C-alpha positions as CSV (number, residue, x, y, z in Angstrom):
1,X,-85.0,-140.3,-9.5
2,X,-87.6,-141.8,-11.8
3,X,-90.1,-142.1,-9.0
4,X,-89.4,-138.5,-7.9
5,X,-89.9,-137.2,-11.5
6,X,-93.2,-139.1,-11.8
7,X,-94.4,-137.8,-8.4
8,X,-93.7,-134.2,-9.4
9,X,-95.4,-134.6,-12.7
10,X,-98.5,-135.9,-11.0
11,X,-98.5,-133.0,-8.6
12,X,-97.9,-130.7,-11.4
13,X,-101.0,-132.0,-13.3
14,X,-103.1,-131.3,-10.2
15,X,-101.5,-127.8,-9.9
16,X,-102.4,-126.9,-13.4
17,X,-106.0,-128.0,-12.9
18,X,-106.3,-125.9,-9.8
19,X,-104.8,-122.8,-11.5
20,X,-107.5,-123.0,-14.2
21,X,-109.8,-121.3,-11.6
22,X,-107.7,-118.3,-10.6
23,X,-110.3,-116.6,-8.4
24,X,-110.6,-119.8,-6.3
25,X,-106.8,-120.1,-6.1
26,X,-106.3,-116.5,-4.8
27,X,-109.2,-116.7,-2.4
28,X,-107.8,-119.8,-0.8
29,X,-104.3,-118.4,-0.7
30,X,-105.6,-115.1,0.9
31,X,-107.7,-117.1,3.4
32,X,-104.8,-119.1,4.6
33,X,-102.6,-116.0,5.0
34,X,-105.3,-114.4,7.1
35,X,-105.5,-117.4,9.2
36,X,-101.9,-117.1,10.1
37,X,-102.3,-113.4,10.7
38,X,-105.1,-114.1,13.1
39,X,-102.9,-116.6,14.9
40,X,-100.1,-114.0,15.4
41,X,-102.7,-111.4,16.5
42,X,-104.0,-113.9,19.0
43,X,-100.5,-114.5,20.4
44,X,-99.9,-110.7,20.6
45,X,-103.1,-110.3,22.6
46,X,-102.0,-113.0,25.1
47,X,-98.5,-111.5,25.4
48,X,-99.9,-108.0,25.8
49,X,-101.2,-109.3,29.2
50,X,-98.3,-111.5,30.2
51,X,-94.6,-111.0,29.6
52,X,-93.9,-114.7,29.1
53,X,-95.5,-118.2,29.2
54,X,-93.5,-120.4,31.5
55,X,-90.4,-118.6,30.5
56,X,-91.1,-118.6,26.8
57,X,-91.2,-115.2,25.1
58,X,-93.5,-114.1,22.3
59,X,-91.2,-114.6,19.5
60,X,-90.2,-118.1,20.8
61,X,-93.9,-119.1,20.6
62,X,-94.2,-117.5,17.2
63,X,-91.3,-119.8,16.1
64,X,-93.4,-122.8,17.3
65,X,-96.5,-121.5,15.4
66,X,-94.2,-121.1,12.3
67,X,-92.8,-124.7,12.6
68,X,-96.3,-126.2,12.7
69,X,-97.4,-123.9,9.7
70,X,-94.4,-125.0,7.6
71,X,-94.9,-128.8,8.4
72,X,-98.6,-128.6,7.7
73,X,-97.9,-126.6,4.5
74,X,-95.5,-129.2,3.2
75,X,-98.0,-131.9,4.1
76,X,-100.8,-130.1,2.2
77,X,-98.9,-129.1,-0.9
78,X,-97.1,-132.4,-1.5
79,X,-99.1,-135.1,0.3
80,X,-102.6,-133.9,0.4
81,X,-103.8,-137.2,-1.2
82,X,-103.4,-139.0,2.1
83,X,-106.5,-137.5,3.3
84,X,-108.5,-139.2,0.5
85,X,-107.3,-142.7,1.5
86,X,-110.4,-143.5,3.5
87,X,-112.7,-142.6,0.6
88,X,-110.5,-144.7,-1.8
89,X,-110.7,-147.7,0.5
90,X,-114.5,-147.4,1.0
91,X,-115.0,-147.0,-2.8
92,X,-112.5,-149.7,-3.7
93,X,-110.5,-147.2,-5.9
94,X,-107.3,-148.8,-4.6
95,X,-108.0,-151.6,-7.2
96,X,-106.7,-149.3,-9.9
97,X,-103.6,-148.4,-8.0
98,X,-102.7,-152.1,-7.2
99,X,-102.2,-152.9,-10.9
100,X,-100.0,-149.9,-11.7
101,X,-96.2,-150.1,-11.6
102,X,-95.8,-147.4,-9.1
103,X,-95.7,-147.5,-5.3
104,X,-99.2,-147.4,-3.9
105,X,-98.3,-145.0,-1.1
106,X,-97.0,-142.5,-3.6
107,X,-100.1,-142.8,-5.8
108,X,-102.2,-142.2,-2.8
109,X,-100.2,-139.2,-1.7
110,X,-100.2,-137.5,-5.1
111,X,-103.9,-138.0,-5.8
112,X,-104.5,-134.4,-4.7
113,X,-102.7,-131.1,-4.0
114,X,-103.6,-128.7,-1.3
115,X,-102.8,-125.3,-2.7
116,X,-103.3,-123.7,0.8
117,X,-100.1,-125.4,1.7
118,X,-98.1,-123.0,-0.5
119,X,-99.3,-120.0,1.5
120,X,-98.7,-121.9,4.8
121,X,-95.1,-122.5,3.8
122,X,-94.6,-118.9,2.8
123,X,-96.3,-117.3,5.7
124,X,-94.7,-119.9,8.1
125,X,-91.2,-119.1,6.7
126,X,-91.8,-115.4,7.2
127,X,-92.9,-116.0,10.7
128,X,-89.9,-118.3,11.5
129,X,-87.5,-115.8,9.9
130,X,-89.0,-112.9,11.9
131,X,-88.9,-114.9,15.1
132,X,-85.2,-115.9,14.7
133,X,-84.2,-112.4,14.2
134,X,-85.7,-111.3,17.5
135,X,-84.5,-114.1,19.7
136,X,-81.1,-114.5,21.3
137,X,-79.6,-117.4,19.5
138,X,-75.8,-118.0,19.1
139,X,-75.4,-119.0,15.4
140,X,-72.4,-121.1,14.2
141,X,-72.0,-122.9,10.8
142,X,-72.6,-126.3,12.7
143,X,-75.7,-125.0,14.5
144,X,-77.2,-123.6,11.2
145,X,-76.7,-127.1,9.6
146,X,-78.2,-128.8,12.6
147,X,-81.0,-126.4,12.6
148,X,-81.9,-127.2,9.0
149,X,-81.7,-130.9,9.6
150,X,-84.0,-130.5,12.6
151,X,-86.5,-128.5,10.6
152,X,-86.6,-131.0,7.8
153,X,-86.9,-133.9,10.3
154,X,-89.8,-132.1,12.0
155,X,-91.6,-131.9,8.6
156,X,-91.0,-135.6,8.0
157,X,-92.5,-136.4,11.5
158,X,-95.7,-134.4,10.6
159,X,-96.1,-136.1,7.2
160,X,-95.5,-139.6,8.7
161,X,-98.0,-139.1,11.5
162,X,-100.6,-138.1,8.8
163,X,-99.8,-141.2,6.8
164,X,-100.1,-143.6,9.8
165,X,-103.4,-142.1,11.1
166,X,-104.9,-142.1,7.6
167,X,-103.8,-145.7,7.1
168,X,-106.0,-146.6,10.2
169,X,-108.9,-146.3,7.7
170,X,-107.9,-149.8,6.5
171,X,-109.4,-151.0,9.8
172,X,-112.3,-148.5,10.2
173,X,-113.4,-148.6,6.6
174,X,-115.3,-145.3,7.0
175,X,-115.4,-143.0,3.9
176,X,-114.2,-140.2,6.2
177,X,-110.8,-140.0,7.9
178,X,-112.3,-139.2,11.3
179,X,-109.5,-140.7,13.3
180,X,-106.8,-138.9,11.3
181,X,-108.6,-135.6,11.5
182,X,-109.0,-135.9,15.3
183,X,-105.2,-136.6,15.7
184,X,-104.5,-133.7,13.3
185,X,-106.5,-131.4,15.6
186,X,-104.6,-132.6,18.6
187,X,-101.5,-131.6,16.8
188,X,-102.5,-128.0,17.2
189,X,-101.6,-128.2,20.8
190,X,-97.9,-128.3,19.7
191,X,-98.2,-124.7,18.8
192,X,-97.6,-123.8,22.4
193,X,-94.8,-124.8,24.8
194,X,-95.1,-128.3,26.0
195,X,-94.3,-127.2,29.5
196,X,-97.7,-125.5,29.9
197,X,-99.6,-128.8,29.7
198,X,-100.2,-131.4,32.4
199,X,-98.1,-134.6,32.6
200,X,-100.5,-136.7,30.6
201,X,-100.6,-134.3,27.7
202,X,-96.8,-134.0,27.9
203,X,-96.5,-137.8,27.5
204,X,-98.9,-137.9,24.7
205,X,-97.4,-135.1,22.7
206,X,-93.8,-136.0,23.5
207,X,-93.9,-139.8,22.9
208,X,-97.3,-141.5,21.9
209,X,-98.0,-138.7,19.2
210,X,-94.7,-136.9,19.0
211,X,-96.0,-133.6,17.8
212,X,-93.7,-131.9,20.3
213,X,-90.8,-132.8,17.9
214,X,-92.5,-130.8,15.2
215,X,-92.3,-127.6,17.0
216,X,-91.4,-127.5,20.8
217,X,-88.2,-129.5,20.9
218,X,-86.8,-128.2,17.6
219,X,-87.3,-124.6,18.8
220,X,-85.9,-125.5,22.2
221,X,-82.6,-126.6,20.5
222,X,-82.4,-123.6,18.2
223,X,-82.9,-121.2,21.2
224,X,-80.9,-123.3,23.7
225,X,-83.9,-123.1,26.0
226,X,-84.7,-125.8,28.6
227,X,-83.8,-129.3,27.6
228,X,-82.3,-128.1,24.3
229,X,-80.4,-131.5,23.7
230,X,-83.8,-133.3,23.3
231,X,-84.2,-131.3,20.0
232,X,-81.2,-133.2,18.5
233,X,-83.3,-136.4,18.7
234,X,-85.7,-135.0,16.2
235,X,-84.0,-136.9,13.2
236,X,-84.2,-140.1,15.1
237,X,-87.8,-139.6,15.9
238,X,-88.4,-138.9,12.2
239,X,-86.9,-142.2,11.3
240,X,-89.0,-143.9,13.9
241,X,-92.2,-142.3,12.6
242,X,-91.5,-143.1,9.1
243,X,-90.9,-146.7,10.0
244,X,-94.1,-146.9,12.0
245,X,-96.1,-145.3,9.2
246,X,-94.7,-147.6,6.5
247,X,-95.5,-150.6,8.8
248,X,-99.0,-149.5,9.5
249,X,-99.7,-148.7,5.8
250,X,-98.3,-152.2,4.7
251,X,-100.3,-154.0,7.3
252,X,-103.5,-152.1,6.4
253,X,-103.0,-152.8,2.7
254,X,-102.9,-156.5,3.5
255,X,-106.4,-156.1,5.0
256,X,-107.8,-154.3,1.9
257,X,-110.8,-156.3,0.5
258,X,-111.6,-154.4,-2.6
259,X,-115.3,-153.9,-3.3
260,X,-116.4,-157.2,-1.7
261,X,-119.2,-158.7,-4.0
């Protein structure tokens, strides 16, 4: 609880600093909302020409877009500092963190806050709510609880992938997180049903980089569509991703060489 309070206080300090510039805050929020509106408009344009994509309806795909938006929003709002890890390694800023009585991974994660994540969470939540009201899903108390667990697990998977790929900077030592950014861009493929991709991409998004468990498989479970049971594996995949991310970060930290001379 003490670590959580400290983490929230660090994020709160960054939030207050951002709110000092109100115009920038509202411009960023508006821009993020417009981006999600454009995504939905793009989907609507596609489904105006085709009734379904490999058996997936418009609202089912909107739910996948929403899952990605929510996961990215949580990552930006609460763990944006991960994207500064490459710069901190290159500039030897981790030296300061190593002598502080606070977990380094939490210090790194709380170094910055992405205010655009807030609008992503809100718009993603609205999109998901609208999608669930338009799909034919049989809701029971157990299914609702499992759906929430799967949603939270999907968010954990996305954050863990961000940490692991940014931790690769310990080996690359570049001031820019190019590898992490490339993987993040590949994650955009998870906005569409996995079934539309060739086998190689299915294997990549389903196992090597399990972005499919951020959107496709959770939505499959909620809708009872296709191999719905695979969505129940999302919590296990989340545990696996966290373990891998923690291992990669610890191994990378051992390689950290400070500023050199």
